[in-house]
N, C-alpha and C positions, 0 to 999 in steps of 0.2 A: 504494500500500500504506500503510495507516494504522498508525502505530507503536503506537497505543493498542490496536488490534485484535491486533497481534502480542503485546503484553504480556498481554492477556486470554487469548489462545489458549494461551500457554505457562504462564501461571499455573494455568490449569485442568488442564493435563496434568502439572504438576510433581510432585504427590504420588505418582503411579503411574509416573513416567517410567522409573525404573531397572528396575522390575518388567517393563516392556514392552520393554526394550532388550537386545539381544545384541551381543556384540563379538568379532570374529575377531582374536585376539591376534597372529597371524602378519601380518595386514594392518596392524594398528596398528604393529607393529615396523618394517615397511617405510616407513610414513608418517613415523614419528618419525626414522628414518634419513635420509629425504629432507629432513626439516625441520631437521636438524642439532641435534637434542635430545641434549645430551651433558653430561658433568660440568662444573659450574661456570657454565653459562649461565643467564641470567634469561629467563623465559618469560612473555609476555602471551597469555593464552588468551581469545580474543574470542568472545562468545556461548558461554560455558563451560558453561552448563546446570548440571547437578548435579555437575560436575567429573569426568566420565567419564575424561578423560585424566590427571587429577592423579596417581593411583598410578603410572602409567607414566613420567611425568616424574620422580617421586621415585625410582623404581627406577634411573633413569639419573643420579641425584645432581645434579640441577640446583641452582643456588644459591637461586633464588626463583621463585615462581609468583604471578602476579596474574591472577585470573579476573574477567572483566567480563561481566555479562549484564543486559539491559534488563528482564527479568522478575523481580520480587521473589520470586515463588514458587520459581524455580529457584535463586536465591542462597540462600534459606532452606534448601532441601534440601541444597545444597552445604555450607553451614555445619554442618548436622547430621552430615554424613558425614566431613568433613575438618577436623581440628584441628591439623595439623602447623604449627609456627610459621613455616615457609617459605611458607605459603599466605596470600595476602591476597585477600579477596573484595570486589568493588565492584558495587553495583546502579546502573547508569547506561547512558546511550546513548553508545556508544564514539565516535560521530561528533561529539559535542560535549563529551566528557569531557576535562578538562585533567589529564593525569597528571603526577605530580611527578618522573618520571624517564623515561629511555628504556630499551629492552630489547634483549637480544641476539636474541631469537626472538619472532615473533608467529605464532600458530596460529589459523586459523579452521577448525574441524573440524565437518563435518556441519551447517553453519549458513549458508553463504554465500547460498543462495537466499532467505533471509528478510530480506535487505537490499535495499531498493528500487533503489538506484543503485550498481552495482558500481564505477564509476570514482570516485564520491565516497567510497565506503568505502576504496578502495585509497589515495586521497590522504590520508585521515585516518590510516590505519594506517602509512603511510610516516613520518609525523611521530612515531610512537611508538617507532621503531626507532633504535638507536644506529648510528653508521657501521659499515658492513659487516654490519648486522643482516639477518636473513632472515625473509621473509614466506612462509607456506605456507597454501594453501587446499586442503583435502583432504576426501575422502569415501571410505569403505570399501565403496562400491557403484559401479555403472556410472552414467554420465551418464543413460542411458535409463531405468534403474530409478528413479533419484532424481526425474527429471522426471515420470515416470508416476505415482509416489506422490503428489507434490505437486499435480498436476492434480486427482487424485481426492479427496484428503483435506485439502489445505491451500492451495487455490487463492487464498483471500482474504488469506493471510499469506505468500505466497511468489511468486517469479518463477521462470521457467525458468533452470536452471543453464546457463551458456554452455559451448559446446564448449571444451575445454582450450586449443586454439590461440588462440581469441578472447580468453579470459581472460588468457593470456600476453601478448597484444598490449596489453591494458590495463595490465599490470604495467610495460610497457617504459619509461615516462617516469621511473619511480623505481627500477626493479630490473633487474638482469641476470638473466634467467630461465635457469636451468640444469636445471630438472626440469619435464617435461611428460609426464604419464602419463594415459592414458585407455583403460582396458581393460574387460573384462566384469565385473570386480570391484573396480576401483580408479580413483580420480580424484585426481590431485595436480598442482598448479601451485606452483612454489616458485622464489624468486629472492633474490639478495643486493642490498641497498640500494646504489645507485650512490654514488660519491664526491661530496663537496661537499654542497650542500643543494638537491636538485632541487625540493623542496617550495616554496622561495622562488622559484625560477625559474618554476615553474608559475603561482604567484600573479601575478608580474610580467607574464608573457606574457598571462594572462587579462585583466589590467587594461588592457593595450594593445590588446585585441581580437584577439589572435592565435588 
């Protein structure tokens, strides 16, 4: 998957993205509950798009939101919509971005299939989280529906979404997974960052050929 193709694809869709999007608030509430979105937490929203979840974070009185997206067009639309001082927007590749702080929560909503290497992404996201921080990957649709749509409409810029149990297994090195949901209308995998610094341990093990 070529990242330049991903950028071009989403830049083209950005101006009409919100007009073509619908959201089930009841499902979003369940996702945000699983993700531990609550008063006082800081949130890193990865592949934030136009900021679909920002109003829901703010309703829960989070302390800060940092939205990161690789597509300039999406960030431009987000900036037009959201002017709350608690929101920071960054156009960058999250896998190479050096952030100045760590976060309490990291959310990847309706975007995970657009990253080429799930394990590499999870490794990068683990570094963005403070001790006991929580990573959540979520969709408000079923695994089957997501994969069917991407095969037909976005095959060049997406990969198949893994079954929830397989994604949870990739979380294991860095996170204690306590949420695995895969139903006809919801997909959520979420876990709390393990104690210590498993990111360093992973790098050391890799350098030894483990």
